[in-house]
Phi, psi and omega in degrees: 000137176266132178254128185247150172252121178226148175201183181220157174225135171243176171276119185245186182272132171264123186207165175284175179263025180213187189271353184295142176048055184295329180297322177292321179304318188258359177305314180302319180298317183297322187271327192233001184295127173270118191280348173243137178306136168272121191286131176291161179302140179293133177241123182235131187261173180299142185290313184272135181293138178271115188285161176107352174228134169203157185302138179257358181206168178300149188260133174274115179266098189272135176237150188262000182246157179295165175304136184095347179286171180299316179300317183295317177295320184290319175304315185284336176289320177296317179304314182295314179306310188291312189275313180285333175273000183044052182281337181211157176278066185209145175255117182259131174244113180287126181234124181276124175226066188285163174113158175069025185059031183095351184291328180296317180291324180294319177302310178298321179300316185283354173285354177233059185300137175075011183239113180278013168283001175227115179227163187222150172253117179249143177253179179297341180295326181285325179300318178288325170307309179299317181296326183279000182070023185254012178243152178273346170236160182235183177292344174284351179253022172226174175249112182283143182250299182196144169284118190275308182195165167258152181229137180293164181234127178245154173256141180208163178223172174297140184303326181277002180287155178283348178291124175240355180202164177289334176299324177292329174299307178305322182292319176302316183291332176295324181282319182203100183303338180269000184291343181236148171253132179254135179250135180210170174224156353237017178207145174292144179096352182279179186298330173295319177293319178293323177301320181295311182299311179303317181297320183292322173299314178301324178280357183082022181255156185278104184307333184289349178257003178291146177256113182241130178239127185254130181245170185284342181201160181294329180293320181296317178305310181302315174302318182292326177291315182297335180272004179081012186276334171231157187283316185225139176250152176226123189199180164293158178302318183296335182284329185266339186303312184307307179290340176284316178300327180272000175087013185266328180239161179237122179279137185250330189187160171236137183268041183257167182289331176219172179296154174280170178267180171065220188296342183258008184295342179269359184277118180288162180274165173300320180302317178302338183257013175087012180244106188280074181224129170233136183207141174222155168267154177231160181230139178228151176262135182227150166244175184285162178304132176084018179292123181299147181309322181299323179290317179300311186298324176302314183289326173307311182294322177297313184283334172297319177291326179300312184295000000 
């Protein structure tokens, strides 16, 4: 089976990590935002795994979110699948390098150029950092392994909030775009942020007046919303679920094309509430620049088994 890596880059928002001067932050978005990702050239690696290389020491599995964030949870799930399922003769050690919209993790990865004992799980937050020109390394400075998955995005508020639906969020924004503060992780301009901007536009509000606060992880976002420090949180479902289940948060909508399965099957989509917005975050596996094909092939095979 051939494993291909594909991803996209758009022109995104460059902004600070707090609420100051939000109109300046989003002026670029309003004027120049490309709403569809421009697909990078397809990179396809050898179909047959190349023998002769396997890890000779524990592997550092680098994640760009703080412990408890979506990246961290996904990396630890992969770690358990690989090791408990004995999918590969490898020991994975999850190493957190949060900050910089994912750039800190990528810089650390590339400090070990050409060595697949160091791999990273990168999210669309890092891609938006690259697109905004705020990273010291870009997609051209890493070796892609595989696009792993897309993840849905949910909207939520404090349980004690007067907000009961995404439709009410749109109504607030139409009256006063600065009336609500939105929390998200881990970089301005990522798909979470774009979903808010698109929702504001659909509501007839000026996206340049939105108040956006960027945190280091989705779990941190959930905590800040539950504490009443920001009005609405936007994150992966897993970041919001623990505090939702404990009664501190209320889920308002999912930004998927259709409802989710399982325990979230009753959560309506944005579209169902009259807001024509669909958005997902994505995750990719990367090795450092200059990683030899035999090492890339090893990880291709491992992640094919994981999936």
